[in-house]
C-alpha positions as CSV (number, residue, x, y, z in Angstrom):
1,M,-18.0,13.1,17.4
2,T,-17.6,9.6,18.8
3,K,-18.1,8.2,15.4
4,S,-15.3,10.5,14.0
5,I,-12.9,9.4,16.8
6,L,-13.6,5.8,16.0
7,R,-12.8,6.4,12.3
8,V,-9.5,8.0,13.3
9,L,-8.5,5.2,15.5
10,S,-9.5,2.5,13.1
11,L,-7.5,4.1,10.2
12,V,-4.4,4.5,12.3
13,L,-4.6,0.8,13.1
14,L,-5.3,-0.1,9.5
15,S,-3.1,2.3,7.5
16,A,-0.6,-0.4,7.0
17,W,-3.1,-3.2,6.9
18,G,-4.4,-2.0,3.5
19,S,-2.0,-4.4,1.8
20,M,-1.6,-6.2,5.0
21,A,2.1,-5.7,4.5
22,F,4.6,-6.3,7.2
23,A,8.5,-6.6,7.2
24,P,11.5,-5.7,9.3
25,L,11.2,-2.2,10.8
26,S,13.4,0.9,10.8
27,S,12.7,3.9,8.7
28,N,15.5,2.9,6.3
29,A,15.5,-0.9,6.8
30,V,12.0,-1.3,5.6
31,R,12.9,-0.3,2.1
32,R,15.5,-1.0,-0.5
33,S,16.4,1.5,-3.3
34,A,13.8,0.9,-6.0
35,R,16.0,-0.2,-8.8
36,L,15.5,-2.9,-11.3
37,Q,18.8,-4.3,-12.8
38,Q,21.1,-7.0,-11.4
39,P,21.2,-6.9,-7.6
40,Q,24.5,-6.5,-5.8
41,E,25.7,-9.4,-3.9
42,K,23.8,-9.7,-0.6
43,P,25.5,-10.0,2.7
44,Q,25.2,-13.6,3.8
45,L,24.1,-14.7,7.3
46,T,25.4,-17.9,8.7
47,Q,22.7,-20.5,9.7
48,Q,23.5,-19.8,13.3
49,Q,23.1,-16.0,12.9
50,S,19.9,-16.5,11.0
51,Q,18.4,-18.7,13.6
52,S,19.4,-16.4,16.5
53,Q,18.1,-13.3,14.8
54,P,14.4,-13.8,13.8
55,S,13.4,-11.8,10.8
56,S,10.8,-9.8,12.6
57,R,13.3,-8.7,15.3
58,R,16.1,-7.4,13.1
59,S,16.3,-3.7,13.0
60,N,18.6,-3.1,10.0
61,T,18.3,-5.3,6.9
62,H,18.6,-2.5,4.4
63,L,19.9,-3.8,1.0
64,S,20.8,-1.8,-2.1
65,M,20.3,-2.8,-5.7
66,A,22.0,-1.6,-8.8
67,S,20.6,1.2,-10.8
68,H,17.9,0.6,-13.4
69,S,17.9,2.1,-16.9
70,T,15.2,0.2,-18.7
71,I,12.2,2.1,-17.6
72,D,11.8,5.8,-18.3
73,L,8.6,7.5,-17.0
74,T,9.8,11.0,-17.6
75,G,6.8,13.2,-18.3
76,K,4.4,10.8,-16.7
77,V,2.2,11.9,-13.8
78,A,1.4,9.4,-11.0
79,F,-1.2,9.8,-8.3
80,I,-0.8,7.6,-5.3
81,A,-3.8,7.4,-2.9
82,G,-2.9,6.5,0.7
83,V,0.5,7.9,1.6
84,A,1.0,9.3,5.1
85,D,4.6,8.4,6.0
86,S,7.7,6.8,4.6
87,T,7.4,3.2,6.0
88,G,4.5,1.8,3.9
89,Y,4.1,0.4,0.4
90,G,2.5,3.6,-0.9
91,W,5.8,5.5,-0.3
92,A,7.9,2.7,-1.8
93,I,5.7,2.7,-4.9
94,A,6.0,6.5,-5.2
95,K,9.7,6.3,-4.8
96,A,10.1,3.6,-7.5
97,L,8.1,5.7,-9.9
98,A,10.1,8.8,-9.0
99,N,13.3,6.9,-9.7
100,A,12.0,6.3,-13.2
101,G,11.3,10.0,-13.7
102,A,7.6,10.2,-12.9
103,T,6.0,13.3,-11.4
104,I,4.6,12.3,-8.0
105,L,1.3,13.4,-6.5
106,V,-0.2,11.8,-3.4
107,G,-3.5,11.8,-1.6
108,T,-3.4,11.7,2.2
109,W,-6.2,11.1,4.7
110,P,-7.2,14.5,6.1
111,P,-6.8,13.7,9.9
112,V,-3.1,12.9,9.3
113,L,-2.5,15.4,6.5
114,K,-0.9,18.2,8.7
115,I,1.4,15.7,10.4
116,F,2.6,14.4,7.1
117,Q,3.0,17.8,5.6
118,A,5.0,19.0,8.6
119,G,7.2,15.9,8.3
120,L,7.9,16.7,4.7
121,R,8.7,20.4,5.6
122,K,11.0,19.4,8.4
123,G,12.9,16.9,6.4
124,Q,11.8,13.9,8.5
125,F,11.6,11.8,5.4
126,D,14.7,13.0,3.6
127,A,16.7,9.8,4.4
128,D,13.9,7.7,2.9
129,S,13.6,10.0,-0.2
130,V,17.1,9.4,-1.6
131,L,16.8,8.1,-5.2
132,A,18.9,5.6,-7.1
133,D,21.7,8.0,-7.9
134,G,22.5,8.4,-4.2
135,T,22.2,12.2,-4.2
136,S,18.9,13.4,-5.5
137,K,15.6,13.0,-3.6
138,M,12.1,12.1,-4.4
139,V,10.0,15.2,-4.7
140,I,6.3,15.0,-4.0
141,E,5.0,17.7,-6.2
142,K,1.7,18.1,-4.4
143,V,-0.2,16.5,-1.5
144,Y,-4.0,16.5,-1.8
145,P,-6.3,15.8,1.1
146,L,-8.3,12.7,0.3
147,D,-10.9,10.8,2.2
148,A,-11.7,7.9,-0.2
149,V,-15.0,6.9,1.6
150,F,-16.6,9.9,0.1
151,D,-17.3,10.1,-3.6
152,A,-18.7,13.6,-3.9
153,P,-19.3,16.6,-1.6
154,E,-22.9,15.7,-0.9
155,D,-21.7,12.4,0.6
156,V,-19.8,14.1,3.5
157,P,-21.9,14.0,6.7
158,E,-22.2,16.9,9.1
159,D,-20.1,15.3,11.8
160,I,-17.2,15.1,9.4
161,K,-17.6,18.6,8.2
162,T,-17.5,19.9,11.8
163,N,-14.7,17.6,13.0
164,K,-11.6,19.6,14.0
165,R,-9.4,17.2,12.1
166,Y,-11.0,18.3,8.9
167,A,-11.0,22.0,9.9
168,G,-10.0,24.3,7.1
169,L,-10.1,21.5,4.5
170,D,-12.5,21.1,1.6
171,G,-12.3,19.3,-1.7
172,F,-11.2,16.0,-0.1
173,T,-13.8,13.7,-1.8
174,I,-12.6,11.5,-4.7
175,Q,-14.6,13.5,-7.3
176,E,-13.1,16.8,-6.1
177,V,-9.5,15.5,-5.9
178,A,-9.8,14.2,-9.5
179,K,-11.0,17.6,-10.6
180,A,-8.2,19.4,-8.7
181,V,-5.5,17.1,-10.2
182,Q,-6.9,17.7,-13.7
183,A,-6.8,21.4,-13.2
184,D,-3.3,21.2,-11.9
185,Y,-1.7,18.7,-14.3
186,G,-4.2,18.0,-17.1
187,Q,-3.9,14.2,-17.3
188,V,-2.7,11.3,-15.1
189,D,-0.8,8.3,-16.4
190,I,-0.6,6.2,-13.3
191,L,-3.1,5.6,-10.5
192,V,-2.2,3.8,-7.3
193,H,-4.7,2.6,-4.7
194,S,-2.8,2.1,-1.5
195,L,-5.4,2.4,1.3
196,A,-7.8,0.5,3.4
197,N,-9.8,0.7,6.6
198,G,-11.9,-1.6,8.7
199,P,-13.3,-0.2,11.9
200,E,-13.9,-3.7,13.3
201,V,-10.8,-5.4,11.9
202,T,-10.0,-7.0,15.3
203,R,-13.3,-8.8,15.4
204,P,-13.9,-12.3,14.0
205,L,-16.3,-12.3,11.1
206,L,-19.0,-14.0,13.3
207,E,-18.8,-10.9,15.6
208,T,-18.7,-8.3,12.8
209,S,-21.7,-6.0,12.5
210,R,-23.3,-5.1,9.2
211,K,-22.1,-1.6,9.6
212,G,-18.5,-2.6,10.2
213,Y,-18.5,-5.1,7.3
214,L,-19.9,-2.5,4.9
215,A,-17.5,0.1,6.1
216,A,-14.5,-2.2,5.4
217,S,-15.9,-2.9,1.9
218,S,-16.4,0.9,1.3
219,A,-13.0,2.0,2.3
220,S,-11.0,-0.9,1.1
221,A,-12.7,-2.1,-2.1
222,Y,-15.3,0.4,-3.5
223,S,-12.8,3.2,-3.0
224,A,-10.7,1.7,-5.8
225,V,-13.8,1.5,-8.1
226,S,-14.6,5.1,-7.3
227,L,-11.0,6.3,-7.9
228,L,-11.0,4.7,-11.3
229,Q,-14.5,6.1,-12.1
230,Q,-13.3,9.6,-11.4
231,F,-9.7,9.4,-12.6
232,G,-10.3,7.2,-15.6
233,P,-11.6,10.0,-17.8
234,I,-8.4,12.1,-17.2
235,M,-6.0,9.2,-17.6
236,T,-3.9,9.1,-20.8
237,P,-5.9,7.2,-23.4
238,G,-4.4,3.9,-24.4
239,S,-1.5,3.9,-22.0
240,G,-2.9,4.5,-18.5
241,S,-2.3,2.1,-15.7
242,M,-3.9,1.5,-12.2
243,V,-2.4,-0.7,-9.5
244,S,-4.0,-1.6,-6.1
245,L,-2.7,-3.6,-3.1
246,T,-4.4,-6.7,-1.7
247,Y,-3.6,-9.5,0.7
248,I,-3.7,-13.3,0.8
249,A,-6.6,-13.2,3.3
250,S,-8.8,-12.7,0.2
251,E,-8.5,-16.4,-0.5
252,K,-7.1,-18.0,2.6
253,V,-8.0,-17.8,6.3
254,I,-5.9,-15.4,8.3
255,P,-7.1,-15.3,11.9
256,G,-6.9,-11.8,13.2
257,Y,-7.7,-10.1,9.9
258,G,-11.4,-9.7,10.6
259,G,-14.1,-7.2,10.5
260,G,-14.9,-8.0,6.9
261,M,-11.4,-7.0,5.7
262,S,-10.8,-10.4,4.1
263,S,-14.1,-10.1,2.2
264,A,-13.1,-6.6,1.1
265,K,-9.8,-7.8,-0.3
266,A,-11.6,-10.6,-2.2
267,Q,-13.9,-8.0,-3.6
268,L,-11.0,-5.8,-4.6
269,E,-9.4,-8.7,-6.5
270,S,-12.7,-9.6,-8.3
271,D,-13.2,-5.9,-9.1
272,T,-9.7,-5.7,-10.6
273,R,-10.6,-8.3,-13.2
274,T,-14.0,-6.6,-14.1
275,L,-12.4,-3.1,-14.1
276,A,-9.6,-4.4,-16.3
277,F,-12.2,-5.3,-19.0
278,E,-14.3,-2.2,-18.6
279,A,-11.5,0.3,-18.3
280,G,-9.5,-1.4,-21.0
281,R,-12.4,-1.2,-23.5
282,K,-13.4,2.3,-22.4
283,W,-10.1,4.1,-22.0
284,G,-7.4,1.6,-22.8
285,V,-6.4,1.7,-19.2
286,R,-4.8,-1.4,-17.6
287,V,-5.8,-2.5,-14.1
288,N,-3.9,-4.9,-11.8
289,T,-3.4,-5.6,-8.1
290,I,-0.4,-6.7,-6.1
291,S,-0.9,-9.3,-3.3
292,A,1.8,-8.1,-0.9
293,G,3.4,-10.1,1.9
294,P,4.0,-9.0,5.4
295,L,5.7,-5.7,6.0
296,K,6.4,-4.1,9.4
297,S,5.4,-0.6,8.7
298,R,5.2,2.0,11.5
299,A,1.4,1.8,11.8
300,A,1.3,-2.0,11.5
301,S,3.7,-2.3,14.4
302,A,1.2,-0.8,16.8
303,I,-1.4,-3.4,16.1
304,G,-2.0,-5.9,18.9
305,K,1.0,-4.8,20.9
306,E,1.2,-6.4,24.4
307,P,4.1,-6.0,26.8
308,G,6.5,-8.9,26.5
309,Q,4.7,-10.4,23.5
310,K,5.3,-10.3,19.7
311,T,2.8,-8.2,17.8
312,F,0.5,-9.8,15.2
313,I,2.8,-8.3,12.5
314,E,5.9,-9.9,13.9
315,Y,4.1,-13.3,14.0
316,A,3.1,-12.8,10.4
317,I,6.7,-12.0,9.4
318,D,8.2,-14.9,11.3
319,Y,5.5,-17.3,9.9
320,S,6.4,-16.2,6.4
321,K,10.1,-16.6,6.9
322,A,9.5,-20.1,8.3
323,N,7.1,-21.3,5.6
324,A,7.6,-19.4,2.3
325,P,9.5,-21.0,-0.5
326,L,12.0,-18.1,-0.4
327,A,13.2,-17.8,3.2
328,Q,14.2,-14.1,2.9
329,D,13.0,-10.7,4.1
330,L,10.4,-8.8,2.2
331,Y,11.0,-5.1,1.7
332,S,8.6,-2.4,0.7
333,D,10.7,-1.7,-2.4
334,D,10.1,-5.3,-3.6
335,V,6.5,-4.2,-4.0
336,G,7.6,-0.8,-5.3
337,N,9.6,-2.5,-8.1
338,A,6.7,-4.8,-8.9
339,S,4.4,-1.7,-9.2
340,L,7.0,0.1,-11.3
341,F,7.0,-2.8,-13.8
342,L,3.2,-3.1,-13.9
343,N,2.9,0.7,-14.4
344,S,5.5,0.7,-17.2
345,P,5.3,0.1,-20.9
346,L,7.1,-3.2,-20.3
347,A,3.7,-4.5,-18.9
348,R,1.7,-3.1,-21.8
349,T,-0.2,-6.4,-22.4
350,I,-0.7,-7.3,-18.7
351,T,-4.0,-6.4,-17.1
352,G,-6.6,-8.0,-14.8
353,I,-4.0,-10.0,-12.7
354,T,-3.2,-10.4,-9.0
355,L,0.6,-10.4,-8.8
356,Y,1.9,-12.1,-5.7
357,V,4.9,-10.4,-4.1
358,D,5.3,-12.5,-0.9
359,N,8.3,-14.8,-1.4
360,G,5.9,-17.4,-2.6
361,L,4.0,-17.9,0.6
362,H,0.7,-17.9,-1.2
363,S,1.6,-21.2,-2.9
364,M,2.0,-23.1,0.3
365,G,-0.6,-25.6,1.5
366,M,1.2,-26.8,4.6
367,A,2.9,-25.0,7.4
368,L,6.5,-26.4,7.7
369,D,6.8,-25.1,11.3
370,S,3.6,-26.8,12.4
371,K,3.8,-29.1,15.4
372,A,2.3,-31.8,13.3
373,M,5.5,-31.7,11.1
374,Q,7.8,-32.3,14.1
375,Q,9.1,-35.8,14.8
């Protein structure tokens, strides 16, 4: 039982760390409408306003973009693994795909499944579901229980089977979910991996146990491999697409992102290239990953929170704003739009890439706000 409780706590802490995405918080402010044409003119802040209102502290920076008409995914089925609320990248990706007409299916971690389903029934996410036309809302056709650390029923240990958070649930392994989706919808056109977990994420690598390290790799990297293994055979031959979410810690040192998570993200990016080749030759499926910048999702906001101090996420946002080539806020829909492109026919020749959606922070080799840069 203790092990199960630790898994619950660790996923709550990491549900938004999967892409390590943080940006300004508010259920609406954390996203823009996922649309792709020319953006409307953005409200301008004076230099004084910008300096007095740090990016991570602002509560409402919701911006709208003009309607898109170049991508039509009508008739396409998308399965997004790792959606449990409306503040993260998984939701934004689902919404962008829904805007283009795709049928939306999601996989949700069993311990939070009932909470998510209750929120959907009660309309708690309605405001965040409004599509580009301003009136219609994203419809999640079906929510499947999914625990991506288990490939098949025989992999589920007894302590999970008897855990009250899994009570009344079965068929939540990757293999079983793929079969259920096939039975319900026949084929899948788009597969999204938007999940991660590292039970020892707060530990430096030198203090990470073998068990914690391998758990991070299993949940955050191998889960993508397993998803494609099981869903690949039911994806539309010659036009299927898979997208995952990664983070710059895969290639640069990010203190605080420990427990083997940086290693898991590096593994995910390497696997993306190998899977692009193998799945491309086997099924004609494209495989890409998005390296997303900091987003202040609801779960991420709870990480490292101390009274009177900024959270780790807020530090990450402010660091990005101070040092990225583009000194602007990052929204979940920026990643949603990037995913929409990668999963559309417009990207038919693009596979095996890591696409950076981080205002260019990945390209910087020197911190502009470093004390060493001050005169």
